[in-house]
C-alpha positions in Angstrom: 342.1 148.7 84.2 340.1 144.9 84.2 341.1 142.5 86.9 340.9 139.8 84.1 341.2 136.6 86.6 339.4 136.6 89.9 337.1 135.1 92.7 335.8 137.6 94.4 332.7 134.9 95.4 334.7 132.7 97.7 334.4 133.3 101.5 337.7 135.1 101.9 335.6 138.0 100.7 332.5 137.5 102.6 332.9 140.1 105.5 334.5 142.8 103.2 333.1 142.4 99.4 331.8 145.8 99.0 334.9 147.5 100.6 336.9 145.2 98.7 335.3 146.7 95.7 335.7 150.2 96.8 339.4 150.1 96.7 339.9 148.6 93.6 337.5 151.1 92.1 339.7 154.0 93.9 342.7 152.5 92.4 341.4 152.0 88.6 339.9 148.9 88.6 336.5 149.3 86.3 336.0 145.3 86.5 336.5 141.9 87.4 336.2 139.0 85.4 335.2 136.0 88.0 336.4 132.9 87.2 334.4 129.5 87.9 336.5 126.1 88.6 333.5 123.9 89.8 330.0 124.3 89.3 328.9 125.7 92.6 331.5 128.7 92.0 330.7 128.9 88.4 327.4 129.6 89.9 328.6 132.2 92.1 330.3 133.7 89.6 327.0 134.1 87.2 325.3 135.5 90.2 327.7 138.6 90.8 327.5 139.2 87.4 324.2 139.0 87.4 323.8 141.4 90.1 326.4 143.8 89.8 327.2 144.6 85.8 330.9 145.6 86.4 331.9 141.8 87.2 331.5 139.3 84.4 332.1 135.5 84.9 333.6 132.1 83.2 331.9 128.7 84.0 334.4 125.9 83.9 335.8 122.6 85.9 339.1 123.0 87.1 341.4 120.3 86.6 342.0 119.2 90.5 338.2 118.6 90.1 338.4 116.5 86.5 337.2 113.6 88.2 334.0 115.3 89.1 333.3 114.4 85.0 335.5 111.3 83.9 336.6 108.1 86.0 340.6 107.1 86.8 340.8 105.9 83.0 340.1 108.5 81.6 335.9 107.6 80.3 333.9 110.3 80.8 330.4 108.7 83.2 327.6 109.8 83.6 327.4 112.0 86.6 330.2 114.0 84.3 327.9 114.0 81.4 325.0 115.5 83.6 328.0 118.0 85.1 328.7 119.3 81.5 324.6 119.6 80.4 324.5 121.7 83.4 327.8 123.8 82.6 326.7 124.0 79.2 323.0 125.7 80.4 325.3 128.2 82.5 327.6 129.4 80.2 324.3 131.0 78.1 324.3 133.1 81.0 324.5 136.7 80.3 327.6 137.5 82.2 329.5 134.8 80.7 332.4 135.7 78.5 334.6 131.8 78.9 334.7 128.5 79.4 337.5 128.4 82.5 339.5 128.2 84.4 339.8 124.5 82.9 343.6 122.5 81.6 345.7 120.6 83.1 347.6 120.6 86.6 350.9 117.9 87.1 352.3 119.6 90.2 349.2 118.7 92.5 347.6 115.9 90.6 344.7 116.3 92.4 342.9 114.3 89.6 344.0 111.6 88.2 345.9 112.8 84.3 343.5 110.6 82.0 340.7 112.1 84.0 341.9 116.0 83.3 343.0 115.1 79.8 339.3 114.1 79.0 337.8 116.8 80.8 340.0 119.7 79.0 338.9 117.9 75.6 335.2 117.9 76.8 335.2 121.9 77.9 337.5 122.3 74.5 334.9 121.1 72.4 332.2 123.3 74.9 333.9 126.4 73.9 333.7 125.7 70.2 330.0 124.9 70.5 329.6 127.9 72.7 331.6 130.4 70.4 333.8 131.1 73.6 337.5 131.6 73.8 339.0 129.8 76.9 340.7 130.3 80.3 343.6 127.6 80.7 344.9 127.1 83.6 348.2 124.9 83.3 351.2 124.1 86.0 353.5 121.8 85.2 351.9 120.4 82.1 352.8 123.2 79.7 354.5 120.8 76.9 351.5 118.3 77.8 348.7 121.2 77.5 350.8 122.6 74.3 350.4 118.8 72.7 347.0 118.8 73.5 346.0 122.1 71.6 348.3 121.4 68.7 345.8 118.5 68.3 342.2 119.6 68.8 343.2 123.2 68.1 342.9 126.4 70.2 339.3 126.9 70.0 338.3 129.7 67.1 337.8 132.5 69.9 341.1 132.0 71.6 342.3 131.8 74.8 344.5 133.5 77.7 347.2 131.4 80.0 346.3 132.4 83.2 348.9 132.8 85.9 351.6 132.6 82.9 354.6 130.5 84.4 356.0 129.2 81.2 359.4 129.2 79.4 359.9 131.6 76.4 359.2 128.9 73.6 355.7 128.1 75.7 355.5 132.2 75.2 356.1 132.1 71.5 353.8 129.4 70.9 350.7 131.2 72.5 351.1 134.6 71.0 351.9 132.4 67.5 348.6 130.6 68.3 346.7 134.1 69.1 346.8 133.6 72.9 347.2 135.9 75.2 349.2 135.2 78.6 348.1 136.1 81.9 350.6 137.8 84.2 349.6 138.6 87.7 351.5 138.8 91.4 354.2 135.8 91.0 356.1 138.8 88.0 357.0 140.6 91.3 358.6 137.8 93.4 362.1 138.4 93.5 363.1 134.6 92.7 360.7 134.8 89.8 362.0 133.9 86.2 359.3 135.3 84.5 360.6 139.0 83.4 363.6 137.6 81.9 361.0 134.9 79.9 359.0 138.0 78.4 361.9 139.6 77.8 363.8 137.2 76.0 360.5 136.3 74.0 359.7 139.7 73.0 356.4 139.8 74.7 354.2 142.9 74.1 351.3 144.9 76.1 349.3 143.5 72.8 350.0 140.0 74.1 349.1 140.1 77.8 346.3 140.5 80.3 346.9 141.8 84.1 345.1 139.5 86.7 345.3 139.2 90.5 343.9 135.3 91.0 342.9 137.3 94.3 342.6 136.0 96.9 345.9 134.5 95.6 349.1 135.2 94.7 349.5 138.7 96.1 352.5 141.0 94.6 355.3 142.6 96.6 354.7 144.4 99.1 351.5 142.8 99.6 353.0 139.1 100.0 351.6 137.5 102.8 347.9 139.1 102.7 344.3 138.1 100.9 345.0 139.3 97.5 342.6 141.7 96.0 342.0 143.5 93.1 343.0 146.8 93.9 346.9 145.0 94.3 346.8 144.6 90.7 348.4 148.3 90.6 351.7 146.7 91.5 351.4 144.2 89.3 350.7 146.7 86.2 353.8 148.7 87.6 356.2 146.0 87.2 355.4 145.0 84.1 355.0 148.2 82.3 358.8 148.4 83.3 359.6 145.4 82.0 358.1 145.7 78.9 358.8 149.9 78.4 355.9 151.3 78.4 354.3 153.7 80.1 351.6 152.2 83.0 348.7 154.2 81.5 349.6 153.2 77.9 349.9 149.1 79.6 346.3 149.6 81.4 344.8 150.9 77.9 346.7 148.6 76.2 345.7 145.4 78.6 341.9 146.7 78.4 341.8 146.4 74.6 343.1 143.3 74.6 340.2 142.0 77.4 337.8 143.1 75.0 339.4 141.5 71.6 339.4 138.2 73.6 336.2 138.0 75.4 334.0 140.5 73.1 333.2 142.3 76.1 333.6 144.6 79.2 332.5 145.1 82.2 329.9 147.3 82.5 331.2 150.3 83.7 333.2 150.8 80.6 331.1 149.5 78.2 328.7 152.8 76.9 326.5 150.0 75.4 325.5 148.4 78.7 322.8 149.8 81.1 324.4 151.4 84.4 325.5 148.6 86.8 323.7 148.0 89.8 325.9 149.0 92.8 
């Protein structure tokens, strides 16, 4: 399996990062995509990927940080243009396979909504320019995100809707437009609507990626703990039951989906890669 969305560069893992990845390997996790959400985290994700090819990276500015790119009215600032240029340069680094996580978050509104829209569009353009897919963060803004993507177009390389929490129509739209759905720990929560959404939308194993969002959103039975890639097995088991496939088949098909979207696999899975650095 591949954990398609995690943040192992964060301080929550500083004391035991090697042990965390050792547990991941023991659980069958062959690689991790570390996802950036601002310049510092993107640099950290890239650094991990340069050190060990079992880690790939994304670079991006999260909607929470959109004010770093645009003013409250949605105008790109001089500092924002400089930041976008730095992100563009960083995105050419070897471990980088996508722009993200980017999008709209109207739940917390930590950046003004006009600034979020400007930051999102600018990074969609960056993905097109660099011929990269995007990792989308959407919270309480599915209708607005879809409307924007209908206007701008999904980048040709495609997208994944990280931590998918939309309804059946949103799932169907994503699949119709060549996007994948990122499925993580919330699938296992007692009050989750996601199992019914996936069934009603006829989602298949070819439409999904497995993810943890570590250190957040741990699955049952690990709720209340720091999430980590090894816990992905619980999400895999739950999703396999919902999609009516064997867990091993789900692992294989989601790995194939990862390779199709990102055109890369972590070094341990890529026969063409040099031996990963331990």
